[in-house]
Phi, psi and omega in degrees: 000124181285145172304149188300318183290331174293315184295316181295319179292319179297319178295316181297314181289322177297320178294329177300325177279317184292330183280076183231097185305318182295318181290324174297321178294323178297317179297317179297322181292326178297333179288344182268357181256200179282151180045058190301310184292321179297316181291322176298315181296325178295314178299314182292329176297317176297320178300313182292318179299319180293316180295316178294319180294320179296317178296317178298321179294319178299316180293317181295312180287317181295330177299319178290319181293318181293326178292321183283328187256356179055057186293291180066215186293326178298320178296321178297317178298318180298316179296322178298313184290319178295316179298320179297314179298318180295317182292320178296316178297315179293322179297316178294320178295323181294335183275354180286141183300323183297320179295316180299317179296318179297319180291324177298315180297316179298317181296318181294321177295319180293317181295329179293335182267352184302316182300339183272349187278134175271191184296313181299307177299325178294320177298315179294323179296317178300316178294317181295321179296328178287325188267343187283339184279122184295328180292335178298327178300321177298318181293320178298314182295319180294315180294317177296322178297325177297318179294320183291315184287339177264359174051054179284159176283173177301319179297318178296320177299318181293321179296311180295319179297321178296317177295318180299313180295321179298318180292322180297339182259350191302309184289333178287343178277348183299313178301314177298323179294317177296323179296319179293323183283323187254341182088156186294314187296320181288333186258356183301310180294313177299322179294321177296317177296319179297319178302313181298318181293316182296319183287319190262338190228356188258356184294332179295333176295324178296318178298315179297318180297320178296321178296318180297314178294325177297317177296320179297313179294322177298318177298318178299316180295316180292323177295316177296323178294322177295317179295327181291329183276347181285000000 
């Protein structure tokens, strides 16, 4: 059983990665083509491997750095404040109209090529979509920093990492679950409508979510700094 503060932070950071309208739209669009579940699972496998691998790399590299630099609580505070600044900046940038238009164009070009992609390219696409977002790097570093500063065992790292990867995939699983429950014919029109909404109108939600997480990390950093000065 994970400590409550570990669980809440892992859920918050995992949702920060999972709450990606364009990637949810990509998964929904795969359901409208041939071999829907197989292609969705291939994309999601790449997504999960990338998220788990990125977290593992942060822990592996950060473990050596924290040992050499004696980070401890000061390092955690520093990561909180840097992460907060990065998320607030990215959230504000995400809300600009020019960014939204650019992401819409990129998404439409990518969706047009989806029917041509085989298993290998879909796996790579899932991994690439997880790693291409700059705010995800903040979430990986923050989650890895929690593991490093709490000196968890290998088993503890695997447990927390498993929960983290599961949460990062949770929202992307909604379209396949709805497809299984309702069937393709009943969901074809709603999925098409959902794709249009996610691509054209939902990016501002990502910006707002990044701002909320940025404020949360900033509060954690300032609270830790206050405790350090006492």
